[in-house]
C-alpha positions, 0 to 999 in steps of 0.5 A: 505473681508479677501481675498481682504485684503490679496491680498492688503498686498501681493501687497504692499509687492511685490512693497516694494520688487521691490523697494528694489531690484532696486539700482541706483548708481551715476556717480563717486561713487561705492557701496559695496553689502553685503549679510547677512552682508558679502561683495559680490561685488561692484556696478558700476555707473548705474542701478543694481538689488539686492535680496531684504531683503537678500542683502543690500548696505554696504558703499557708496564710492566716487571714485573721487579725493578728497582734504583733509585739514591737520589742522595746527600744531606746529613742532619743527625743528632740530635746536629747532625752532618752526614753524606752518605748515598746508597743503593739501592732494589730494587722490583718491580711487581706490578700493572701497572694500579695502577703505570700509573694510581695515580701519575703518575711512578712512579720519581720518586715512589719516589725522593722517598718514599725520600729523605724517609723516609731523612731522617726515620729518620736525623735521629732517631738520633745519629751513632754510631747511624747508623754502627753500626746500618745494618741497623736503618735499612734495616729501618725504611726498608723497612717505611715505603717498602713500606707507602707504595708498596703502593697503587701496585702495587709491592713494595719488596724491599730498601732499602740504604744504600750509603755514609755519609760523616761530616765529615773532622774527625769522621773524624779524631776517630773515628780518634784515639778508636779508637787510644786505645781500642785502646791502652787495651785493649792496656795492660789485657791487658798488665797482666792478663798481668803480674798472671797471671804474678806470681800464677803465680810466687808460687804456684810460690814458695809451693809450693816453700817448702811442699815445702822445709819438708816436706822439712826437717820430714821430715829433722828427723823422721828426724834426731830418730829417729836421735838417739833410737835412738842415745841409746837404744843409748847408754843401753842400753850405759851401763846394761849397763856400770853393771850390770857395775860394780855386779856387781863387775866394774870392768873394764867401766867401763875398757872403756867409757872406753877405747872413747871414748878410741880413738874420739876419737883416731880422729877426730883422726887422720882430720880433714882440717884437720890434717896433724900431730897432737900427742898430749899424752897418756901412752902408758902410760895407753892401754896400761893401758886396753888391758890392762884391755880384755884382762882384761875379755875373759878374764873373759868368755871364760876360754879366750881364746887371746891373753893380755894382761898384767894392768893393774898400777899405772901406771908413771911416764911418761918425761920429755917433751922440750921442743919448740924453740918452748917 
């Protein structure tokens, strides 16, 4: 009976020892192994055997990348503005032994280290710089925190500011400033548009005046050329008439005068401003002029068919009848 009891107890101890000797480590984790309280090795993910009642599991370390929230805090900037800031830290444990034994509380240490460096970095900048240079703040924090946590077996991959909250009165002032700046830019753009429009309009007027002046110059040149040719023709006709008179043929002069006379009467007759034309001239004088023209034609062409009676001494003009208003 005693032997059976002893055998049962022994079997239970063996089973307990086997149970204590088998360790299964999950993926993404590493366990530290301690023998009599002293670190010996690190157990990787998978199945492992240890010495029961001698070895024990020390720390269970998460080797995956983790996200740690940085609680919100108020920071005084270089220009004495108080802003509220919070952020996040992305880190990964690379050495489980250092993370377990080089720092007492890993998470608290990372939070406090990031908070103090955040105050240092943002406290050395103006409010405008803190609002506009987030990338610079993130890069500086990443460099400082990663270097400080390297002895702990950590790799800080990213440090990001989630929110920067200026005071309400500063936000209101910034809104008014932005509105004034946008109105200023709008006025400048409108003025530049009006200026460009006026310049284009002036250029168009200038080109129009230039083209009109060139047109008037061309027209004046053409008119002058036409008058010159008309004057040349007139001079040539006058020269021919003068030569004919000098040659002993006075009928040529009579022909020249009669032609101008007839042209003048034609201009009177075709004038659109006159419905009734008074002709205060002697009809016999016109007939005499026509007779002179006929003599000139017969002198040039002796075989002319239509005889015209030669010019005689001017006949006395008949008395003119008085008009009722005279």
